[in-house]
C-alpha positions, -999 to +999 in steps of 0.1 A: +202-179-224+202-205-197+174-203-172+199-205-143+216-173-156+182-156-158+176-163-121+210-148-112+201-117-133+167-113-116+179-117-080+189-080-077+155-070-090+139-092-063+160-074-037+149-040-050+112-050-049+116-063-013+135-032-001+111-007-017+080-026-005+093-024+031+102+013+027+068+024+013+050+003+039+070+021+066+059+055+052+023+043+057+032+032+092+048+066+100+016+084+090-006+061+111+017+062+141+016+100+140-022+098+140-023+111+105-042+100+074-020+079+051-021+086+014-008+050+010-034+023+015-015-007+002+019-016-013+027-047-034+056-056-056+066-082-081+094-092-105+083-099-140+082-135-150+109-147-173+084-156-200+068-121-198+103-105-201+111-126-231+078-118-247+081-081-242+117-081-254+107-098-286+079-072-291+106-045-289+129-064-313+156-072-287+178-102-291+171-126-262+208-132-258+215-095-253+207-092-216+221-057-212+198-045-240+168-064-224+174-047-191+176-013-208+145-018-230+122-036-205+117-009-178+092-028-157+112-060-147+108-048-111+074-033-103+060-016-072+023-009-070+010+017-046-027+018-040-045+049-027-080+054-014-086+087-033-075+102-066-061+132-047-037+109-028-019+100-060-003+134-064+007+133-027+024+099-033+041+111-064+055+141-045+068+117-018+086+097-045+100+128-062+116+139-029+133+106-021+171+105-024+172+068-030+152+070-062+163+088-094+133+095-116+139+087-153+104+092-167+068+099-155+037+088-174+004+104-164-024+081-174-047+098-149-052+130-168-044+113-201-059+078-200-051+051-226-076+044-253-087+013-234-097+035-204-067+025-184-058+051-157-028+051-134+003+071-127+036+055-137+071+065-126+102+048-140+131+053-116+166+041-109+172+023-076+206+010-064+209-023-045+240-036-028+249-071-038+279-094-031+292-083-065+289-046-056+263-019-062+238-024-091+217+004-105+183-009-117+152+005-133+120+001-113+085+009-124+062+024-097+024+024-104+002+047-083-035+042-086-068+041-066-085+010-054-111+014-081-085+019-108-067-012-096-098-033-097-105-023-133-068-029-143-068-064-128-098-074-148-085-059-180-051-076-175-068-110-171-088-104-203-056-094-222-040-126-211-070-147-221-074-132-255-036-128-260-039-090-265-068-093-290-098-086-269-131-086-289-144-052-298-177-057-278-157-065-247-134-035-253-164-012-254-178-027-222-144-023-206-143+013-217-178+019-202-166+003-170-135+025-169-157+056-173-178+043-143-146+038-123-137+075-130-172+086-119-168+064-087-135+080-079-150+114-084-179+106-061-156+093-034-135+125-036-166+145-031-172+129+003-135+125+011-135+147+042-164+128+057-148+094+050-115+106+064-133+119+096-150+085+100-117+066+095-099+089+120-127+082+146-123+045+140-085+046+144-088+067+176-114+042+190-092+013+182-062+030+199-083+037+231-097+002+232-062-013+227-048+008+257-078-002+279-075-039+271-037-037+278-043-021+312-070-046+321-046-075+312-019-060+334-043-055+363-050-092+363-016-096+379-021-068+404-058-065+414-082-090+428-105-109+405-137-093+417-125-058+409-112-069+375-147-083+366-163-050+377-138-030+355-145-053+325-183-050+329-180-012+330-158-012+299-182-034+280-211-011+290-193+021+278-179+003+246-215-008+237-227+028+239-202+038+212-195+071+230-158+077+223-155+106+249-168+084+277-145+056+265-115+080+266-124+092+301-127+056+313-093+049+298-077+078+316-092+067+349-080+032+342-045+046+335-044+062+370-057+030+386-031+009+369-003+033+380-015+032+416-015-006+416+020-006+401+032+018+428+017-004+455+034-035+440+068-017+440+062-007+476+056-043+486 
């Protein structure tokens, strides 16, 4: 098959990856904008390289000129990877995917509770997704992988070794990888045990960032309304409270600054 034809075939898959990446990133943003903890930490996507598709098709005994059969047999031409902080978040993300009307689930593979012999752990969903092209609607298969940060680190290393040794990793390295996978599982377990404390700390940091952003925005606006001496006084007070790390004092300062900013705006309109 001509390479140019391959590129035309893969274009809808690229479109699917781009659209789904945007959609899942927007879910993350919705959680954060609502002041809620997001089960989604990171979203990435990719379309499988032509050489990788051909290699996988050959392993499955598919004729490389039979594009329809290749698309049917190679389920991960389009791939979306959703990274979570905690193992508990994976089930939340899976439920989000199950409820979506733009994805039709074909198959689920639970490598979390049933890891591969290598130690690989992740949750895979094969789903149908429809893209609109100039030639009309095209229904594609997409693989969604949901895993923790620790699982993703291990998988990235294992994938690199598989590539280096062309799938024939030496037994000694396999054993070390399996021990590392067990350590990753233990790490995820430990992180889950302090999940509430970690989430509380992250919520405090997000709230602090929001308050600071509002204060800095008000100070910037006051530069156009108040005199320089007063602005410097406000800035010094802000730096003093910020350095103390007291979020309640910072919030109170922010509320007072909101009132001051509104007063100056009212005066400017009166002028």
